[in-house]
MILO-882057 format. One record per residue (C-alpha): y, x, z. Coordinates in pm, whole numbers, always signed. Last residue first. Layout:
// MILO-882057
{{Y; X; Z}}
...
// end
This chain:
// MILO-882057
{{+11993; +11372; +14274}}
{{+11922; +11601; +13979}}
{{+11999; +11333; +13718}}
{{+12361; +11291; +13825}}
{{+12430; +11665; +13831}}
{{+12280; +11713; +13485}}
{{+12481; +11424; +13340}}
{{+12799; +11564; +13494}}
{{+12723; +11911; +13357}}
{{+12666; +11770; +13009}}
{{+12997; +11580; +13025}}
{{+13184; +11895; +13129}}
{{+13022; +12109; +12861}}
{{+13080; +11847; +12590}}
{{+13451; +11822; +12682}}
{{+13484; +12200; +12677}}
{{+13330; +12204; +12329}}
{{+13568; +11935; +12203}}
{{+13870; +12120; +12347}}
{{+13756; +12449; +12187}}
{{+13695; +12273; +11855}}
{{+14053; +12144; +11854}}
{{+14140; +11913; +11565}}
{{+13890; +11627; +11592}}
{{+13849; +11620; +11971}}
{{+14224; +11670; +12022}}
{{+14308; +11384; +11784}}
{{+14050; +11166; +11960}}
{{+14219; +11225; +12295}}
{{+14568; +11177; +12151}}
{{+14470; +10837; +12012}}
{{+14295; +10732; +12334}}
{{+14587; +10821; +12558}}
{{+14625; +11153; +12737}}
{{+14815; +11140; +13066}}
{{+14920; +11483; +13185}}
{{+14910; +11554; +13555}}
{{+15109; +11793; +13773}}
{{+14984; +11849; +14126}}
{{+15086; +11823; +14489}}
{{+14787; +11874; +14714}}
{{+14463; +11692; +14803}}
{{+14500; +11462; +14503}}
{{+14299; +11137; +14491}}
{{+14118; +11020; +14179}}
{{+13937; +10686; +14145}}
{{+13614; +10642; +13954}}
{{+13435; +10423; +13701}}
{{+13705; +10384; +13439}}
{{+13684; +10067; +13236}}
{{+13476; +10098; +12919}}
{{+13560; +10247; +12578}}
{{+13263; +10486; +12582}}
{{+13447; +10814; +12526}}
{{+13787; +10708; +12658}}
{{+13648; +10570; +12985}}
{{+13437; +10885; +13018}}
{{+13749; +11100; +12992}}
{{+13883; +10995; +13330}}
{{+13896; +11350; +13462}}
{{+14032; +11684; +13353}}
{{+14041; +12046; +13454}}
{{+14324; +12293; +13401}}
{{+14351; +12360; +13773}}
{{+14026; +12258; +13938}}
{{+13863; +11917; +13964}}
{{+13664; +11841; +14276}}
{{+13381; +11590; +14268}}
{{+13289; +11325; +14519}}
{{+12993; +11092; +14478}}
// end
């Protein structure tokens, strides 16, 4: 399955959530700037930024929905 991530989007979070190896590979179509967030930073953001936590839940819910519709 291929999925596009837009500016401000994120990927790779599932490996942080369930502590398993990542299940996908990312390839950029254009030059881009990435920020690596380690597990400690990820959990800090979840605990201290409700807007980040909500966005994470929305993205994960959308991915589950997409995977169950096919």
